[in-house]
C-alpha positions in Angstrom: -37.7 25.7 -7.4 -40.0 24.5 -10.0 -41.9 21.3 -9.3 -40.5 20.8 -5.8 -42.8 20.9 -2.8 -41.7 23.3 -0.1 -41.6 22.0 3.5 -43.5 24.7 5.2 -42.8 23.3 8.6 -39.1 23.4 8.1 -39.2 27.0 6.7 -41.3 28.1 9.7 -39.0 26.4 12.2 -35.9 27.9 10.5 -37.4 31.4 10.6 -38.3 31.0 14.3 -34.7 29.7 15.0 -33.2 32.8 13.3 -35.5 35.2 15.1 -34.6 33.6 18.4 -30.9 34.2 17.5 -31.6 37.9 16.8 -31.9 37.7 13.0 -35.2 39.4 12.3 -34.6 41.0 8.8 -35.4 38.9 5.7 -31.9 39.4 4.3 -30.2 38.2 7.5 -32.4 35.0 7.4 -31.5 34.4 3.8 -27.8 34.9 4.5 -28.0 32.5 7.5 -29.6 29.9 5.2 -26.8 30.4 2.6 -24.2 30.1 5.3 -25.7 26.8 6.5 -25.9 25.6 2.8 -22.2 26.3 2.5 -21.4 24.4 5.7 -23.4 21.4 4.5 -21.7 21.5 1.1 -18.3 21.4 2.8 -19.3 18.5 4.9 -20.6 16.7 1.9 -17.3 17.2 0.1 -15.5 15.9 3.2 -17.8 12.8 3.3 -17.1 12.2 -0.4 -13.3 12.2 0.3 -13.8 9.9 3.3 -15.9 7.5 1.1 -13.1 7.4 -1.4 -10.5 6.7 1.3 -12.8 4.1 2.9 -13.1 2.3 -0.4 -9.3 2.2 -0.7 -8.9 1.0 2.9 -11.3 -1.9 2.1 -9.0 -2.8 -0.7 -6.1 -2.9 1.8 -8.1 -5.1 4.2 -9.1 -7.4 1.4 -5.5 -7.6 0.1 -3.7 -8.0 3.4 -6.4 -9.2 5.7 -6.8 -12.8 4.5 -4.0 -14.6 6.3 -4.9 -18.0 4.9 -4.1 -17.2 1.3 -1.7 -14.3 1.0 -1.7 -12.5 -2.3 1.2 -12.4 -4.6 1.8 -8.7 -3.6 2.1 -9.7 0.1 4.4 -12.6 -0.6 6.6 -10.3 -2.7 6.9 -7.7 0.1 9.3 -10.0 1.9 11.5 -10.1 -1.1 12.0 -6.3 -0.9 13.3 -6.7 2.7 16.3 -8.6 1.5 19.4 -6.5 2.1 22.7 -6.2 0.1 20.8 -6.3 -3.2 24.1 -5.8 -5.1 25.5 -9.0 -3.6 22.3 -10.9 -4.2 22.3 -9.8 -7.8 25.8 -11.2 -8.3 24.7 -14.5 -6.6 21.6 -14.7 -8.8 23.5 -13.8 -12.0 25.9 -16.7 -11.2 23.1 -19.1 -10.5 21.5 -18.3 -13.9 24.4 -20.2 -15.5 25.1 -23.0 -13.0 24.8 -24.0 -9.4 27.3 -22.5 -7.0 29.8 -24.4 -4.9 29.6 -22.9 -1.4 33.3 -23.5 -0.7 34.3 -21.3 -3.7 32.2 -18.4 -2.7 35.0 -16.3 -1.0 37.3 -16.6 -4.0 34.5 -16.0 -6.5 33.2 -12.9 -4.7 36.5 -11.4 -3.3 35.1 -7.9 -3.9 32.7 -8.4 -1.0 33.0 -9.2 2.7 32.5 -12.9 3.4 30.0 -12.1 6.2 28.0 -10.0 3.9 27.9 -12.8 1.3 26.8 -15.3 3.9 24.1 -13.0 5.2 22.8 -12.4 1.7 22.7 -16.2 1.1 20.9 -16.7 4.4 18.2 -14.2 3.4 17.9 -15.6 -0.1 17.4 -19.1 1.4 14.9 -17.9 4.0 12.8 -16.3 1.1 13.2 -19.5 -1.0 15.0 -17.6 -3.8 17.8 -20.1 -3.6 18.1 -23.5 -2.0 21.1 -25.2 -0.3 21.6 -28.7 -1.7 24.5 -30.4 0.1 27.5 -28.1 -0.7 25.8 -26.3 -3.6 23.4 -23.4 -4.0 20.7 -23.8 -6.6 17.7 -21.8 -7.8 14.7 -21.9 -5.5 11.0 -21.6 -6.2 11.0 -17.8 -5.8 14.2 -17.3 -7.9 12.4 -16.0 -11.1 10.0 -13.9 -9.0 12.9 -12.3 -7.2 14.6 -11.5 -10.5 11.4 -10.1 -12.0 10.0 -8.2 -9.1 13.0 -7.0 -7.1 15.8 -6.9 -9.6 13.4 -5.9 -12.4 14.8 -8.4 -14.9 12.7 -10.0 -17.6 
């Protein structure tokens, strides 16, 4: 290796270690050095992968770890937990036009079980997608986010 100083102490110690392990021929010592280089190279590759994973895990901690100010992504995760998306879509489509009278729900959505409708409404209210105002359902603060993120509407 041109321009690089050789560490004579390391070379001597490595040769002594090889001799004590029964490797006395020059070719055996060279092969042992190559084998150790390969081991080190594999460990370096493993460490590089771990560094990449570590960096991504730091992103997770940064995104999810700050409980005081949840990010938009964390807030939106709860919207994906809402069940009966098909019923929720019908409810939201109706709310785009006008507020909904709670008393008329069973006749308006006769294709669905009333309990499923009420459960969907409960979840939408809990996630602030809709709001109950007296006997009516109206759009909540998360209505547009729900349409955009979960139902993938523009």
